[in-house]
C-alpha positions in Angstrom: 82.6 -39.0 -14.8 81.1 -38.2 -11.4 78.0 -36.1 -10.9 77.1 -34.2 -7.8 74.7 -36.8 -6.5 77.4 -39.5 -6.7 79.9 -37.1 -5.1 77.6 -36.3 -2.2 76.9 -40.0 -1.5 80.7 -40.8 -1.6 81.5 -37.8 0.6 79.2 -39.3 3.3 81.5 -42.4 3.5 84.4 -40.3 4.6 82.5 -38.0 7.0 83.7 -38.5 10.6 82.7 -35.9 13.1 80.4 -35.6 16.1 76.7 -36.0 15.5 77.3 -36.8 11.8 74.0 -37.2 9.9 71.9 -35.6 12.6 71.7 -32.1 11.2 75.1 -31.0 12.4 75.4 -28.2 9.9 77.6 -26.2 12.3 80.6 -28.5 11.8 80.2 -28.4 8.1 79.8 -24.7 8.0 83.0 -24.1 10.1 84.9 -26.6 7.9 83.7 -24.8 4.8 84.8 -21.4 6.2 88.2 -22.8 7.2 88.9 -24.4 3.8 87.9 -21.2 2.1 90.3 -19.3 4.3 93.1 -21.7 3.3 92.4 -20.9 -0.4 92.5 -17.2 0.4 95.9 -17.6 2.2 97.4 -19.4 -0.8 96.1 -16.7 -3.2 97.4 -14.0 -0.8 100.9 -15.6 -0.9 100.8 -15.8 -4.7 100.3 -12.0 -4.7 102.9 -11.4 -2.1 105.6 -13.8 -3.3 104.9 -14.3 -7.0 103.4 -11.0 -8.2 100.0 -12.7 -8.5 101.2 -15.5 -10.7 99.9 -18.9 -9.8 102.7 -21.4 -10.1 102.0 -25.0 -11.1 102.9 -26.1 -7.5 100.5 -23.5 -6.0 97.8 -24.5 -8.5 98.1 -28.1 -7.3 97.7 -26.9 -3.7 94.7 -24.8 -4.7 93.1 -27.7 -6.5 93.3 -29.8 -3.3 91.8 -27.0 -1.2 89.0 -26.5 -3.7 88.3 -30.2 -3.4 88.1 -29.8 0.4 85.6 -26.9 -0.1 83.5 -29.2 -2.3 83.6 -31.9 0.3 82.4 -29.5 3.0 79.7 -28.1 0.7 78.4 -31.6 0.0 78.5 -32.4 3.7 76.7 -29.2 4.6 74.0 -30.1 2.0 73.7 -33.5 3.6 73.3 -32.1 7.1 70.7 -29.6 5.9 68.8 -32.3 4.0 69.6 -30.8 0.6 70.7 -32.4 -2.6 73.9 -31.0 -3.9 72.9 -31.7 -7.5 69.7 -29.7 -7.0 71.7 -26.9 -5.3 74.1 -26.7 -8.3 71.3 -26.8 -10.9 69.2 -24.2 -9.1 72.2 -21.9 -8.9 72.7 -22.1 -12.6 69.0 -21.4 -13.3 69.1 -18.4 -10.9 72.3 -17.0 -12.5 70.9 -17.5 -16.0 67.7 -15.6 -15.1 69.8 -12.8 -13.6 71.9 -12.6 -16.8 68.8 -12.5 -18.9 67.3 -9.8 -16.7 70.5 -7.8 -16.8 70.9 -8.2 -13.0 74.1 -10.1 -12.6 75.7 -7.0 -11.0 74.3 -5.4 -7.9 73.2 -6.5 -4.4 70.5 -8.7 -3.0 69.6 -12.3 -3.1 66.3 -11.7 -4.9 67.5 -9.6 -7.8 
């Protein structure tokens, strides 16, 4: 089984874009936004064409797009000098604290 550290390292081997590895977070951020948009388009079409049902074919397409989102997330972490494993673990800690404090709902980054 792969962990986020391994994934981030392996993602680097397939990263081909201008100024790769030089803090080019803009490219990664735009790619992340684009792939997220593709997921939203597929979900929108499921609502429009299939009454909100996710067919096995559409699920396979969504899985591939989610993989692309993960790649861009890992790439953005690399460009920002962050460790994807740490980002994932810190997010779970933050959410657990919000749940314990009854603050999962609401607004604000520092709830």
